Backbone as a chain_set.jsonl record, in Angstrom:
{"seq": "XXXXXXXXXXXXXXXXXXXXXXXXXXXXXXXXXXXXXXXXXXXXXXXXXXXXXXXXXXXXXXXXXXXXXXXXXXXXXXXXXXXXXXXXXXXXXXXXXXXXXXXXXXXXXXXXXXXXXXXXXXXXXXXXXXXXXXXXXXXXXXXXXXXXXXXXXXXXXXXXXXXXXXXXXXXXXXXXXXXXXXXXXXXXXXXXXXXXXXXXXXXXXXXXXXXXXXXXXXXXXXXXXXXX", "coords": {"N": [[-9.955, -6.574, 24.903], [-8.042, -4.983, 22.483], [-8.367, -4.148, 19.285], [-7.138, -3.592, 15.767], [-8.528, -2.978, 13.83], [-12.421, -3.029, 12.793], [-12.568, -4.833, 10.856], [-11.441, -7.103, 11.43], [-12.622, -8.268, 13.241], [-13.286, -10.809, 13.229], [-11.378, -12.498, 13.719], [-11.599, -13.035, 16.596], [-14.059, -13.363, 17.117], [-15.569, -15.723, 18.114], [-15.018, -15.741, 20.9], [-15.313, -13.354, 21.994], [-17.726, -10.763, 22.634], [-18.663, -7.907, 20.556], [-18.974, -5.768, 21.834], [-17.38, -5.782, 23.907], [-14.855, -5.147, 22.702], [-12.311, -2.897, 21.747], [-11.359, -0.593, 19.268], [-8.707, 0.532, 17.759], [-6.965, 1.723, 15.212], [-3.635, 1.405, 13.765], [-1.012, 4.033, 13.845], [1.59, 6.23, 12.434], [4.975, 7.562, 12.744], [5.102, 11.083, 11.391], [7.359, 12.086, 8.825], [9.235, 14.545, 8.975], [11.226, 15.352, 7.733], [11.371, 15.257, 5.106], [10.018, 16.508, 1.78], [6.881, 15.527, 0.989], [4.829, 15.851, -0.632], [4.753, 15.957, -4.484], [4.847, 18.686, -6.831], [4.235, 18.312, -9.116], [3.384, 15.266, -11.331], [5.701, 12.563, -12.428], [7.349, 12.662, -15.591], [7.616, 10.056, -17.273], [5.452, 7.652, -15.619], [6.044, 6.848, -12.236], [5.981, 3.761, -10.538], [5.205, 2.067, -7.679], [6.196, -0.822, -5.563], [6.342, -2.167, -2.577], [7.574, -4.206, -0.213], [8.25, -7.3, 1.641], [9.841, -9.958, -0.353], [7.601, -12.006, -0.672], [5.619, -14.535, -2.476], [2.838, -14.327, -1.763], [2.315, -11.893, -1.434], [2.129, -10.533, -3.721], [3.812, -9.728, -5.605], [4.692, -11.328, -8.033], [2.032, -11.492, -9.436], [1.606, -8.57, -10.215], [3.774, -8.144, -11.714], [2.898, -9.719, -14.002], [0.395, -8.385, -14.431], [2.067, -5.88, -15.068], [2.862, -6.521, -17.469], [1.069, -6.701, -19.163], [0.273, -3.946, -18.915], [2.441, -2.65, -20.42], [1.863, -3.769, -22.805], [-0.256, -2.359, -23.656], [0.949, 0.124, -24.533], [1.743, 1.926, -23.031], [4.004, 3.934, -21.241], [6.041, 3.509, -18.244], [7.869, 3.306, -15.375], [8.716, 1.024, -12.984], [9.466, 0.521, -9.453], [10.677, -2.391, -7.236], [11.077, -2.95, -4.194], [12.486, -4.532, -1.372], [13.217, -7.23, 0.959], [14.511, -10.389, 0.486], [12.228, -12.953, 0.588], [10.203, -16.075, 0.3], [10.918, -16.067, -2.229], [13.501, -15.235, -4.082], [16.299, -12.917, -5.056], [17.409, -13.931, -7.659], [15.212, -15.262, -8.804], [13.492, -13.406, -9.042], [14.124, -11.47, -10.886], [14.388, -13.359, -12.749], [11.86, -13.462, -13.602], [11.002, -11.143, -14.075], [12.586, -10.533, -16.269], [11.384, -12.764, -17.95], [8.826, -11.693, -18.416], [9.626, -9.864, -20.094], [10.253, -7.331, -19.043], [12.381, -5.986, -18.413], [14.429, -3.038, -17.978], [12.401, -1.588, -17.487], [11.223, -2.579, -14.967], [12.652, -2.609, -11.651], [14.543, -4.189, -9.579], [15.265, -3.408, -6.339], [16.14, -4.281, -3.78], [16.285, -4.284, -0.416], [15.5, -1.477, 1.515], [15.736, 0.912, 3.52], [14.984, 3.6, 6.0], [15.951, 6.838, 5.21], [16.329, 6.029, 2.521], [14.361, 4.412, 1.859], [12.239, 6.431, 1.901], [13.021, 8.07, 0.063], [12.217, 6.555, -2.163], [9.476, 6.625, -1.811], [8.984, 9.317, -1.886], [8.932, 9.935, -4.789], [7.285, 8.588, -5.946], [4.674, 8.118, -8.168], [2.359, 6.148, -8.084], [0.996, 3.718, -5.679], [1.637, 0.119, -5.247], [0.233, -2.568, -4.069], [-0.522, -5.796, -4.358], [-1.651, -7.685, -2.637], [-2.408, -10.929, -1.566], [-1.938, -12.429, 1.11], [-2.659, -14.644, 3.635], [-2.589, -13.902, 6.15], [-2.742, -11.029, 6.415], [-2.72, -7.972, 7.903], [-3.091, -4.75, 9.119], [-1.463, -3.172, 7.084], [1.164, -1.188, 7.456], [2.755, 0.172, 5.426], [0.917, 0.721, 3.745], [0.044, 3.25, 5.053], [2.306, 4.695, 5.164], [2.605, 5.357, 2.187], [0.345, 6.53, 1.82], [0.909, 9.198, 3.591], [2.596, 10.266, 1.907], [1.152, 11.353, -0.046], [0.277, 9.562, -2.169], [-1.889, 7.982, -4.478], [-3.373, 4.318, -4.267], [-3.234, 1.231, -5.242], [-4.8, -1.811, -4.067], [-5.657, -4.886, -2.315], [-8.484, -6.43, -1.105], [-7.824, -7.29, 1.837], [-7.347, -8.408, 4.918], [-7.143, -5.655, 7.075], [-7.116, -4.065, 4.819], [-9.311, -2.444, 3.523], [-10.598, -0.837, 5.116], [-8.616, 1.163, 5.219], [-7.916, 1.749, 2.353], [-10.108, 3.39, 0.734], [-12.325, 2.552, -1.895], [-12.328, 3.938, -4.955], [-11.887, 6.455, -3.954], [-9.366, 7.088, -2.195], [-7.795, 5.298, -3.711], [-7.615, 2.256, -5.531], [-9.492, -1.1, -4.629], [-8.994, -4.095, -5.482], [-9.701, -7.273, -7.064], [-8.146, -10.047, -5.676], [-5.387, -11.865, -6.988], [-5.655, -11.259, -9.763], [-4.258, -10.239, -12.581], [-5.331, -8.884, -14.979], [-7.538, -7.198, -14.003], [-5.946, -5.585, -12.22], [-3.983, -4.541, -13.862], [-5.449, -3.029, -15.628], [-6.55, -0.965, -13.499], [-4.119, 0.265, -13.163], [-3.385, 1.222, -15.731], [-5.448, 2.905, -15.772], [-4.958, 4.931, -13.87], [-2.281, 5.934, -15.042], [-3.363, 7.054, -17.105], [-4.723, 9.055, -16.292], [-3.937, 11.228, -14.707], [-4.299, 13.788, -13.062], [-6.711, 13.25, -11.74], [-5.758, 10.795, -10.477], [-3.898, 12.158, -8.889], [-5.378, 13.5, -7.279], [-6.781, 11.565, -5.81], [-4.563, 10.818, -4.445], [-4.123, 12.92, -2.914], [-6.57, 12.846, -1.221], [-6.085, 10.44, 0.427], [-3.825, 11.431, 1.548], [-5.101, 13.368, 3.242], [-6.856, 11.79, 4.924], [-4.981, 10.398, 5.927], [-3.779, 12.305, 7.896], [-5.956, 12.551, 9.334], [-6.419, 10.415, 10.91], [-4.167, 8.76, 10.938], [-1.784, 9.364, 12.035], [0.863, 9.309, 14.145], [0.427, 10.751, 16.75], [-2.441, 10.971, 16.56], [-3.172, 8.204, 17.009], [-2.142, 7.536, 19.504], [-3.563, 9.357, 20.926], [-6.076, 8.04, 20.863], [-5.42, 5.41, 21.688], [-5.005, 6.116, 24.39], [-7.175, 7.062, 25.043], [-9.104, 4.884, 25.08], [-7.686, 3.283, 27.092], [-8.32, 4.564, 29.18], [-10.925, 4.362, 29.377], [-11.065, 1.65, 29.773], [-9.882, 1.527, 32.115], [-11.437, 3.212, 33.932], [-14.11, 1.316, 33.864]], "CA": [[-9.672, -6.88, 23.775], [-7.799, -3.795, 21.447], [-8.071, -4.554, 17.615], [-6.74, -2.602, 14.592], [-9.869, -2.519, 13.099], [-13.467, -3.906, 13.242], [-12.625, -5.834, 9.444], [-10.406, -7.852, 12.111], [-13.181, -8.853, 14.488], [-13.391, -12.223, 12.903], [-10.4, -13.16, 14.471], [-11.859, -13.455, 17.991], [-15.769, -13.572, 17.392], [-15.828, -17.048, 18.728], [-14.434, -15.616, 22.196], [-15.773, -12.093, 22.694], [-18.709, -9.983, 21.684], [-18.017, -6.803, 19.893], [-19.1, -4.652, 22.856], [-16.041, -5.976, 24.92], [-13.645, -5.146, 22.247], [-12.03, -1.445, 21.367], [-10.654, -0.463, 17.943], [-7.487, 1.464, 17.617], [-6.024, 1.661, 14.14], [-2.433, 1.964, 13.967], [-0.131, 5.348, 13.479], [3.125, 6.042, 12.133], [5.328, 9.044, 12.752], [5.306, 11.817, 10.303], [8.583, 12.325, 8.15], [9.093, 16.101, 9.01], [12.715, 16.151, 6.967], [11.215, 15.151, 3.711], [8.92, 17.041, 1.091], [6.029, 14.53, 0.933], [4.052, 16.085, -2.017], [5.392, 16.738, -5.422], [3.811, 19.706, -7.618], [3.894, 17.524, -10.575], [3.812, 13.773, -11.702], [6.681, 12.298, -13.223], [7.086, 12.595, -17.085], [7.19, 8.777, -16.925], [5.016, 7.401, -14.303], [6.925, 5.955, -11.542], [4.923, 2.805, -9.493], [6.428, 1.143, -6.672], [5.747, -2.115, -4.778], [7.164, -2.199, -1.368], [7.278, -5.348, 0.615], [9.178, -8.281, 1.566], [9.508, -10.506, -1.304], [6.894, -13.29, -0.342], [4.626, -14.753, -3.221], [1.498, -14.138, -1.347], [2.056, -10.339, -1.16], [1.366, -10.295, -4.89], [4.66, -9.312, -6.876], [4.521, -11.907, -9.198], [0.629, -10.911, -9.905], [2.212, -7.191, -10.5], [4.628, -8.374, -12.788], [2.026, -9.848, -14.752], [0.002, -7.132, -14.585], [2.507, -5.001, -15.92], [3.124, -7.237, -18.876], [0.032, -6.255, -20.039], [0.228, -2.326, -19.401], [3.412, -2.542, -21.155], [1.312, -4.006, -24.166], [-1.152, -1.097, -24.135], [1.863, 0.979, -25.167], [2.278, 3.242, -21.824], [5.259, 4.193, -20.655], [6.199, 3.19, -16.943], [8.914, 2.73, -14.417], [8.343, 0.217, -11.503], [10.631, 0.001, -8.649], [10.403, -3.274, -6.283], [11.849, -2.791, -2.867], [12.071, -5.41, -0.197], [14.266, -8.155, 1.316], [14.146, -11.772, 0.284], [11.315, -14.028, 1.597], [10.209, -17.281, -0.603], [11.21, -15.13, -3.367], [14.868, -14.557, -4.07], [16.506, -12.006, -6.345], [17.431, -14.23, -9.163], [13.944, -15.665, -8.99], [12.653, -12.176, -9.197], [14.874, -10.991, -12.003], [13.965, -14.152, -13.981], [10.35, -13.214, -13.55], [10.952, -9.6, -14.908], [12.813, -10.737, -17.872], [10.303, -13.448, -18.715], [7.605, -10.605, -19.053], [9.964, -8.638, -20.949], [10.05, -5.863, -18.342], [14.108, -5.425, -18.337], [14.412, -1.858, -18.371], [11.053, -0.794, -16.764], [10.967, -2.966, -13.782], [13.894, -2.665, -11.42], [14.491, -4.332, -8.026], [16.105, -2.809, -5.679], [16.638, -5.044, -2.463], [15.841, -3.813, 1.027], [15.744, -0.027, 1.656], [15.454, 1.488, 5.084], [14.989, 4.536, 6.686], [15.923, 8.032, 4.29], [16.321, 5.473, 1.358], [13.238, 4.117, 1.448], [11.643, 7.402, 1.962], [13.025, 8.564, -1.142], [11.146, 6.125, -3.336], [8.114, 6.964, -1.725], [8.948, 10.764, -2.465], [9.512, 9.793, -6.238], [6.324, 7.623, -6.676], [3.169, 8.315, -8.646], [1.126, 5.092, -7.886], [1.462, 2.654, -4.989], [0.772, -1.139, -5.791], [0.53, -3.767, -3.01], [-1.639, -6.648, -4.329], [-1.684, -8.898, -1.461], [-3.097, -12.034, -1.122], [-1.157, -12.892, 2.105], [-3.723, -14.759, 4.413], [-2.387, -13.126, 7.493], [-2.248, -9.81, 6.178], [-3.831, -7.058, 8.821], [-2.868, -3.73, 8.837], [-0.219, -3.009, 6.4], [1.848, 0.245, 7.358], [3.12, 0.65, 4.111], [-0.052, 1.908, 3.342], [-0.279, 4.428, 5.702], [3.281, 5.459, 4.35], [2.057, 5.867, 0.627], [-0.719, 7.874, 2.164], [1.542, 10.097, 4.11], [3.49, 10.948, 0.894], [-0.058, 11.706, -1.286], [0.253, 8.526, -3.54], [-2.767, 6.836, -4.786], [-2.668, 3.327, -3.848], [-3.986, -0.125, -5.432], [-4.504, -3.016, -3.03], [-6.917, -6.048, -2.14], [-9.518, -6.661, 0.028], [-7.274, -8.381, 2.907], [-7.337, -8.175, 6.255], [-8.206, -4.37, 7.074], [-6.981, -2.903, 3.86], [-10.683, -1.926, 2.928], [-10.738, 0.392, 6.118], [-7.311, 1.914, 4.976], [-8.185, 1.978, 1.201], [-11.569, 3.574, 0.082], [-12.489, 2.266, -3.281], [-12.453, 5.005, -5.92], [-11.603, 7.611, -3.271], [-7.899, 7.388, -2.131], [-7.279, 4.316, -4.531], [-8.723, 1.472, -5.686], [-9.776, -2.232, -4.169], [-9.067, -4.907, -6.652], [-9.603, -8.456, -6.84], [-6.93, -10.735, -5.557], [-4.755, -12.704, -7.7], [-6.272, -10.996, -11.095], [-3.684, -9.261, -12.987], [-5.965, -8.395, -15.679], [-8.231, -6.216, -13.18], [-4.871, -4.678, -11.307], [-3.322, -3.747, -15.114], [-6.833, -2.115, -15.921], [-6.7, -0.086, -12.496], [-3.061, 0.966, -13.122], [-3.527, 2.041, -16.751], [-6.598, 4.186, -15.402], [-4.293, 5.947, -13.079], [-1.499, 6.213, -15.736], [-4.054, 7.895, -18.233], [-5.78, 10.199, -15.511], [-3.063, 11.82, -13.681], [-5.005, 14.571, -12.535], [-7.343, 12.205, -10.876], [-4.917, 10.006, -9.601], [-3.355, 13.211, -7.933], [-6.452, 13.825, -6.395], [-6.952, 10.493, -5.083], [-3.255, 10.839, -3.533], [-4.691, 14.037, -1.742], [-7.406, 12.229, -0.294], [-5.149, 9.734, 1.136], [-3.299, 12.136, 2.898], [-6.05, 13.787, 4.028], [-7.495, 10.493, 5.689], [-3.529, 10.052, 6.939], [-3.634, 13.227, 8.585], [-7.127, 12.564, 10.169], [-6.665, 8.931, 11.086], [-3.182, 7.627, 11.033], [-0.627, 9.947, 12.364], [1.145, 8.6, 15.546], [-0.287, 11.427, 17.566], [-3.579, 10.379, 16.492], [-2.983, 6.529, 17.617], [-1.543, 7.539, 21.017], [-4.798, 9.696, 21.817], [-7.013, 7.004, 20.756], [-5.281, 4.25, 22.746], [-5.025, 6.777, 25.685], [-8.77, 7.127, 25.673], [-9.424, 3.675, 25.383], [-6.938, 2.896, 28.288], [-9.016, 5.428, 30.361], [-12.295, 3.824, 29.587], [-11.033, 0.476, 30.257], [-9.636, 1.873, 33.848], [-12.848, 3.406, 34.371], [-14.806, 0.482, 34.132]], "C": [[-9.244, -5.312, 22.686], [-7.448, -4.493, 19.99], [-7.727, -3.328, 16.48], [-7.937, -1.962, 13.651], [-11.021, -3.492, 13.36], [-13.317, -5.011, 11.909], [-11.935, -6.954, 10.253], [-10.956, -8.691, 13.174], [-13.619, -10.364, 14.283], [-12.62, -13.135, 13.604], [-10.876, -13.692, 15.958], [-13.519, -13.21, 18.072], [-16.108, -14.338, 18.037], [-15.499, -17.085, 20.403], [-15.056, -14.472, 22.644], [-16.759, -11.357, 21.978], [-18.095, -8.483, 21.647], [-17.917, -5.668, 20.771], [-18.134, -5.025, 23.845], [-14.981, -5.596, 23.96], [-13.559, -3.477, 22.184], [-11.326, -1.816, 20.134], [-9.799, 0.688, 18.018], [-6.596, 1.416, 16.424], [-4.602, 2.333, 14.379], [-1.996, 3.648, 13.591], [1.163, 5.465, 13.173], [3.46, 7.58, 12.353], [5.746, 9.732, 11.296], [6.615, 12.082, 9.865], [8.715, 13.668, 8.234], [10.25, 16.381, 8.031], [12.548, 15.649, 5.704], [9.993, 15.877, 2.891], [7.946, 15.852, 0.622], [5.166, 14.745, -0.514], [4.583, 16.941, -3.286], [4.478, 17.648, -5.958], [3.292, 18.964, -8.843], [4.503, 16.228, -10.572], [5.087, 13.81, -12.664], [6.38, 12.455, -14.694], [6.77, 11.166, -17.678], [6.795, 8.402, -15.78], [5.971, 6.463, -13.484], [5.905, 4.948, -10.629], [5.979, 2.276, -8.682], [5.64, 0.15, -5.878], [6.646, -2.01, -3.563], [7.015, -3.195, -0.233], [8.319, -6.435, 0.609], [8.71, -8.893, 0.268], [9.217, -11.979, -1.014], [5.693, -13.013, -1.582], [3.418, -14.189, -2.952], [1.204, -12.394, -1.184], [1.907, -9.844, -2.635], [2.544, -9.645, -5.946], [5.014, -9.978, -8.046], [3.067, -11.438, -10.154], [0.956, -9.639, -10.582], [3.069, -7.35, -11.444], [3.781, -8.911, -13.945], [1.024, -9.001, -15.397], [0.825, -6.008, -15.542], [2.833, -5.306, -17.277], [2.105, -6.597, -19.751], [-0.202, -4.738, -20.218], [1.639, -2.018, -20.348], [2.682, -2.795, -22.604], [0.335, -2.935, -24.598], [-0.434, -0.037, -24.525], [2.201, 2.143, -24.348], [3.424, 2.976, -21.655], [5.204, 4.321, -18.907], [7.236, 3.127, -16.3], [8.694, 2.15, -13.118], [9.332, -0.307, -10.816], [10.053, -1.179, -7.566], [11.411, -3.102, -5.47], [11.54, -3.627, -1.86], [12.947, -6.702, 0.017], [13.73, -9.43, 0.88], [13.285, -12.542, 1.2], [11.475, -15.393, 0.663], [10.558, -16.81, -1.759], [12.822, -14.488, -3.42], [15.204, -13.793, -5.21], [16.693, -12.573, -7.581], [16.021, -14.84, -9.487], [13.066, -14.412, -9.388], [13.006, -11.702, -10.449], [14.383, -12.027, -13.128], [12.635, -13.861, -14.6], [10.127, -11.842, -14.495], [11.346, -9.924, -16.096], [12.068, -11.682, -18.425], [9.217, -12.542, -19.304], [8.013, -9.494, -19.799], [9.812, -7.23, -20.352], [11.486, -5.33, -18.339], [13.722, -3.607, -18.7], [13.271, -0.632, -17.978], [10.654, -1.077, -15.572], [12.37, -3.176, -12.809], [13.84, -3.254, -10.133], [15.522, -4.023, -7.339], [16.619, -3.17, -4.307], [16.111, -4.413, -1.51], [16.55, -2.522, 0.898], [15.009, 0.197, 2.943], [15.544, 2.822, 5.176], [15.211, 5.961, 5.165], [16.001, 7.425, 2.728], [15.137, 4.976, 1.117], [12.215, 5.303, 1.415], [11.672, 8.2, 0.732], [12.626, 7.987, -2.28], [9.858, 6.468, -3.028], [7.785, 8.587, -2.21], [8.957, 10.877, -3.853], [8.364, 8.98, -6.892], [5.178, 8.074, -7.104], [1.885, 7.329, -8.231], [1.934, 4.025, -6.881], [0.891, 1.162, -5.29], [1.071, -2.078, -4.7], [-0.92, -4.692, -3.446], [-1.637, -7.845, -3.602], [-2.776, -10.025, -1.645], [-2.723, -12.791, -0.012], [-2.437, -13.249, 3.201], [-3.744, -14.109, 5.781], [-2.329, -11.795, 7.681], [-3.436, -8.964, 7.589], [-3.638, -5.764, 8.944], [-1.843, -2.902, 8.318], [0.129, -1.517, 6.747], [2.215, 0.832, 6.357], [2.295, 1.346, 3.319], [-0.124, 3.079, 3.49], [1.179, 5.477, 5.29], [3.102, 6.034, 3.196], [1.22, 6.762, 1.101], [-0.284, 9.179, 2.64], [2.126, 11.057, 2.748], [2.245, 11.348, -0.423], [0.012, 10.624, -2.339], [-1.104, 7.91, -3.183], [-2.311, 5.31, -4.672], [-3.597, 2.18, -4.52], [-3.98, -1.161, -4.403], [-5.541, -3.844, -3.226], [-7.613, -5.653, -0.88], [-9.098, -7.831, 1.073], [-7.008, -7.542, 4.076], [-8.014, -6.794, 6.889], [-7.813, -3.513, 5.863], [-8.325, -2.057, 3.208], [-10.902, -0.898, 4.04], [-9.824, 1.444, 5.64], [-7.915, 2.763, 3.802], [-9.967, 2.328, 0.696], [-11.87, 3.603, -1.376], [-12.808, 3.671, -4.02], [-12.214, 6.576, -5.185], [-10.069, 8.043, -3.073], [-7.104, 6.424, -2.704], [-8.427, 3.442, -4.918], [-8.384, -0.145, -5.008], [-9.78, -3.052, -5.5], [-9.067, -6.349, -6.238], [-8.345, -9.241, -6.685], [-6.604, -11.627, -6.56], [-5.467, -12.485, -9.024], [-5.312, -9.727, -11.627], [-4.338, -8.582, -14.234], [-6.912, -7.052, -14.917], [-7.039, -5.147, -12.902], [-4.167, -4.008, -12.962], [-4.561, -2.881, -15.468], [-6.498, -0.55, -14.841], [-5.301, 0.805, -12.692], [-2.976, 1.803, -14.613], [-4.437, 3.051, -16.799], [-5.704, 5.352, -14.966], [-2.965, 6.755, -13.984], [-2.047, 7.434, -16.498], [-4.606, 9.21, -17.47], [-4.896, 10.884, -14.495], [-3.527, 12.828, -12.872], [-5.875, 14.065, -11.252], [-6.809, 11.456, -9.789], [-4.306, 11.1, -8.413], [-4.159, 13.434, -6.931], [-6.987, 12.923, -5.565], [-5.607, 10.482, -3.863], [-3.567, 11.886, -2.377], [-5.626, 13.564, -0.646], [-6.968, 11.5, 0.56], [-4.436, 10.52, 2.163], [-4.246, 12.923, 3.587], [-6.598, 12.89, 5.229], [-6.113, 10.235, 6.507], [-3.601, 10.761, 7.977], [-4.938, 13.223, 9.86], [-7.117, 11.345, 11.298], [-5.245, 7.926, 11.542], [-1.737, 7.91, 11.396], [-0.294, 9.294, 13.922], [0.576, 9.27, 16.648], [-1.772, 11.072, 18.042], [-3.78, 9.107, 17.359], [-2.786, 7.001, 18.98], [-2.908, 8.308, 21.705], [-5.542, 8.873, 21.788], [-6.754, 5.862, 21.617], [-5.088, 4.796, 24.321], [-6.577, 6.925, 26.161], [-9.23, 5.74, 25.785], [-8.841, 2.69, 26.839], [-7.793, 3.412, 29.357], [-10.556, 4.902, 30.425], [-12.273, 2.423, 30.123], [-10.746, 0.431, 31.985], [-10.99, 2.284, 34.399], [-14.147, 2.327, 34.747], [-14.458, -0.492, 35.233]], "O": [[-10.171, -4.658, 22.207], [-6.475, -5.194, 19.712], [-8.208, -2.2, 16.587], [-8.117, -0.905, 13.046], [-10.845, -4.547, 13.967], [-13.984, -6.042, 11.99], [-11.849, -7.967, 9.559], [-10.343, -9.512, 13.857], [-14.239, -10.993, 15.141], [-12.966, -14.241, 14.019], [-10.459, -14.776, 16.368], [-14.069, -12.885, 19.124], [-17.037, -14.029, 18.783], [-15.644, -18.092, 21.097], [-15.412, -14.527, 23.821], [-16.682, -11.294, 20.751], [-17.292, -7.996, 22.442], [-17.087, -4.767, 20.649], [-18.208, -4.295, 24.834], [-13.89, -5.749, 24.51], [-14.532, -2.794, 22.503], [-10.821, -2.91, 19.885], [-10.255, 1.782, 18.352], [-5.435, 1.059, 16.624], [-4.382, 3.398, 14.956], [-2.833, 4.362, 13.039], [1.93, 4.686, 13.739], [2.696, 8.537, 12.238], [6.414, 9.238, 10.388], [7.251, 12.435, 10.858], [8.133, 14.166, 7.27], [10.324, 17.495, 7.512], [13.585, 15.545, 5.049], [8.9, 15.785, 3.451], [8.428, 15.177, -0.288], [4.941, 13.836, -1.313], [4.807, 18.151, -3.28], [3.298, 17.512, -5.635], [2.188, 19.041, -9.382], [5.602, 15.923, -10.109], [5.43, 14.719, -13.42], [5.204, 12.387, -15.051], [5.829, 11.022, -18.458], [7.504, 8.651, -14.805], [6.561, 5.5, -13.972], [5.01, 5.524, -10.011], [7.179, 2.096, -8.89], [4.466, 0.373, -5.584], [7.821, -1.714, -3.783], [6.262, -2.89, 0.692], [9.162, -6.508, -0.285], [7.626, -8.625, -0.25], [10.018, -12.913, -1.036], [5.053, -11.979, -1.771], [2.87, -13.542, -3.845], [0.145, -11.838, -0.892], [1.541, -8.675, -2.758], [2.187, -9.114, -6.997], [5.56, -9.403, -8.987], [3.105, -11.114, -11.341], [0.509, -9.608, -11.729], [3.079, -6.379, -12.199], [4.09, -8.394, -15.018], [0.831, -8.904, -16.609], [0.34, -5.42, -16.509], [3.053, -4.444, -18.128], [2.309, -6.077, -20.848], [-0.687, -4.234, -21.231], [1.655, -0.957, -20.972], [2.943, -2.01, -23.516], [0.152, -2.67, -25.786], [-1.112, 0.909, -24.927], [2.79, 3.141, -24.764], [3.917, 1.871, -21.88], [4.439, 5.109, -18.35], [7.965, 2.561, -17.114], [8.482, 2.9, -12.166], [10.018, -1.263, -11.176], [8.975, -0.917, -7.032], [12.571, -3.085, -5.88], [10.408, -3.575, -1.381], [13.386, -7.179, -1.03], [12.509, -9.58, 0.893], [13.56, -12.75, 2.382], [12.583, -15.794, 0.309], [10.311, -17.717, -2.555], [13.185, -13.448, -2.87], [14.568, -13.903, -6.259], [16.287, -11.99, -8.586], [15.772, -14.854, -10.692], [12.015, -14.533, -10.018], [12.052, -11.496, -11.199], [14.031, -11.64, -14.242], [12.345, -13.976, -15.791], [9.287, -11.636, -15.371], [10.61, -9.684, -17.054], [11.992, -11.527, -19.644], [8.795, -12.631, -20.457], [7.348, -8.516, -20.139], [9.385, -6.234, -20.936], [11.629, -4.111, -18.247], [12.911, -3.161, -19.512], [13.255, 0.594, -18.094], [9.923, -0.315, -14.939], [13.2, -3.957, -13.275], [12.95, -2.77, -9.433], [16.66, -4.337, -7.689], [17.439, -2.453, -3.732], [15.143, -3.776, -1.925], [17.671, -2.323, 0.429], [13.919, -0.263, 3.284], [16.278, 3.335, 4.331], [14.493, 5.827, 4.174], [15.777, 8.18, 1.782], [14.776, 5.116, -0.052], [11.203, 5.026, 0.771], [10.723, 8.87, 0.324], [12.605, 8.615, -3.339], [9.066, 6.625, -3.957], [6.746, 9.006, -2.721], [8.993, 12.042, -4.249], [8.367, 8.698, -8.09], [4.504, 8.546, -6.188], [0.715, 7.691, -8.099], [3.064, 3.579, -7.079], [-0.303, 1.056, -5.568], [2.253, -2.334, -4.472], [-2.057, -4.442, -3.046], [-1.62, -8.953, -4.137], [-3.96, -9.768, -1.863], [-3.154, -13.944, -0.036], [-3.149, -12.33, 3.606], [-4.77, -13.84, 6.406], [-1.986, -11.279, 8.745], [-4.535, -9.33, 8.004], [-4.807, -5.441, 8.731], [-1.353, -1.998, 8.995], [-0.626, -0.645, 6.317], [2.05, 2.049, 6.278], [2.562, 2.222, 2.497], [-0.289, 3.936, 2.623], [1.128, 6.699, 5.151], [3.408, 7.22, 3.076], [1.402, 7.923, 0.737], [-0.866, 10.202, 2.278], [2.069, 12.284, 2.667], [2.577, 11.582, -1.584], [-0.256, 10.983, -3.485], [-1.453, 7.466, -2.089], [-1.147, 4.986, -4.907], [-4.798, 2.281, -4.272], [-2.891, -1.305, -3.848], [-6.324, -3.67, -4.159], [-7.367, -4.845, 0.015], [-9.67, -8.911, 1.223], [-6.595, -6.387, 4.176], [-9.21, -6.767, 7.179], [-8.139, -2.325, 5.852], [-8.176, -1.098, 2.451], [-11.559, 0.062, 3.637], [-10.228, 2.606, 5.648], [-8.311, 3.924, 3.898], [-10.798, 1.476, 0.383], [-11.672, 4.629, -2.026], [-13.616, 4.435, -3.49], [-12.348, 7.639, -5.791], [-9.57, 9.041, -3.593], [-5.898, 6.416, -2.457], [-9.637, 3.622, -4.784], [-7.206, -0.466, -4.854], [-10.471, -2.724, -6.464], [-8.512, -6.682, -5.19], [-7.48, -9.107, -7.55], [-7.545, -12.231, -7.075], [-5.94, -13.511, -9.514], [-5.464, -8.556, -11.277], [-3.755, -7.542, -14.541], [-6.847, -5.943, -15.447], [-7.145, -3.989, -13.304], [-3.904, -2.806, -12.952], [-4.237, -1.696, -15.548], [-6.283, 0.584, -15.269], [-5.352, 1.998, -12.396], [-2.529, 2.95, -14.62], [-4.387, 3.965, -17.623], [-5.669, 6.458, -15.506], [-2.652, 7.919, -13.731], [-1.483, 8.525, -16.579], [-4.872, 10.253, -18.066], [-5.359, 11.03, -13.364], [-3.073, 12.742, -11.731], [-5.732, 14.412, -10.079], [-7.168, 11.41, -8.613], [-4.293, 10.826, -7.213], [-3.754, 13.563, -5.775], [-7.65, 13.312, -4.603], [-5.733, 10.189, -2.674], [-3.312, 11.718, -1.184], [-5.506, 13.816, 0.553], [-7.376, 11.753, 1.693], [-4.451, 10.307, 3.376], [-3.981, 13.083, 4.779], [-6.728, 13.34, 6.367], [-6.182, 9.883, 7.684], [-3.527, 10.196, 9.068], [-4.867, 13.744, 10.973], [-7.73, 11.393, 12.365], [-5.201, 6.867, 12.168], [-0.769, 7.169, 11.225], [-1.165, 8.873, 14.683], [0.183, 8.562, 17.576], [-2.238, 10.926, 19.172], [-4.532, 9.096, 18.333], [-3.723, 6.596, 19.668], [-3.306, 7.971, 22.82], [-5.988, 8.686, 22.92], [-7.672, 5.333, 22.244], [-5.034, 4.035, 25.287], [-7.029, 6.908, 27.306], [-9.848, 5.511, 26.825], [-9.394, 1.744, 27.401], [-7.982, 2.746, 30.375], [-11.259, 5.039, 31.426], [-13.199, 1.976, 30.8], [-11.189, -0.351, 32.826], [-11.54, 1.638, 35.291], [-14.951, 2.481, 35.667], [-15.233, -1.406, 35.517]]}, "num_chains": 1, "name": "protein.A"}
């Protein structure tokens, strides 16, 4: 058995011992045609949520948190990117307006390819407050790390392996907009420390999550299996 992370071993522990399992984290191709790291942060911090619009991915939790960030007096812009799931565009816009976030939070629909990459290249903070019970190893976090973006996410699936709390981002309690707001505010108020977190994420991405690193690890595993 090959798993993406030791944190996912619970899925099969009834059937296999850990000695029978290999672990190989996912990797993604590097986007060589874009500049990943900006020299400066935006004057108005740009936040990004990118996922299908599924409630358990945490988009409503994010909006509740952003209401609190707005009440703190901080300026920001948040882009929501993703296709409709159990939340449609109308419901999302209603929630944005209900929280009085019009003009600060923007629903952008699905973006792919270079259009999606442009959002990453302009982002200061990536936020993924998922509580999706089948979360595994979200590639969107690897994409954010590739762009040197500090990340706020939750301890779901193998996310705690990807995000080292207080190093390349924050792991926050699931479904807790108060704690999420606190971390967003901290990153906005500490741009130099946030940039350092983003750099730590890029270093970890290059070390662990490039597609060539993944291919080498998988090849090594297959060779070990063949040898046995």
